[in-house]
C-alpha positions, 0 to 999 in steps of 0.5 A, spaced: 238 439 362 237 434 357 243 433 352 240 437 346 238 442 351 245 443 354 248 443 347 243 449 345 245 453 351 252 452 350 251 454 343 247 460 345 253 462 350 258 461 345 254 466 340 253 471 345 261 471 347 263 471 340 259 477 339 261 481 345 268 479 343 267 482 336 264 489 339 270 489 344 275 488 338 272 493 334 273 498 340 280 496 340 279 494 348 281 487 347 286 483 343 288 475 343 295 471 343 296 464 345 289 463 347 289 469 352 285 475 352 289 482 353 284 487 355 285 495 356 280 500 358 285 505 355 285 509 362 291 511 366 292 509 373 298 507 378 300 500 378 296 498 384 290 501 381 291 497 375 293 491 379 286 491 383 282 493 376 285 487 373 283 483 379 276 486 379 275 484 372 277 476 374 284 477 371 291 479 372 296 484 370 299 482 363 306 479 364 308 477 357 311 470 357 312 469 349 313 474 343 306 474 341 304 476 348 309 481 348 306 484 341 299 483 344 301 488 350 305 492 345 298 493 341 295 497 347 302 501 348 301 503 340 294 504 340 293 509 346 300 512 345 302 510 352 306 506 357 304 499 360 305 496 367 307 489 367 306 484 372 314 484 373 317 488 379 324 489 381 327 484 386 331 485 393 337 484 388 338 491 384 338 490 377 334 483 378 326 483 376 321 478 378 314 476 377 309 479 382 309 472 385 316 472 386 318 467 380 323 469 375 320 471 368 321 465 363 321 470 358 324 477 357 325 482 351 329 488 354 332 493 350 340 493 351 343 495 358 336 494 361 332 493 365 335 499 369 329 500 373 328 507 370 322 506 366 325 504 359 326 497 360 
């Protein structure tokens, strides 16, 4: 495409994305933090199904890496009055947790005496 036609197409796409994001925000399906979009369909599922749905949507299960990202996840917990799975699992060492790719979390916000692996972290 010529320069101005390319710019017009990009502008149209940006406008459409903005409208779609607005609708999803109104329906409490997305929130944003640090340039990342956090989304939920509000449905309950087990951990593996959640990981798979995130992959199918072109994303990954939420793994908070800052207080803002933690708040974005907490938004859904409060809005849907439920728990949220995170991209963190217990490692082979009892009481230690790791990201799904095996790396150590760079950010945590555990309650006192947590993580215990009992679902109250």
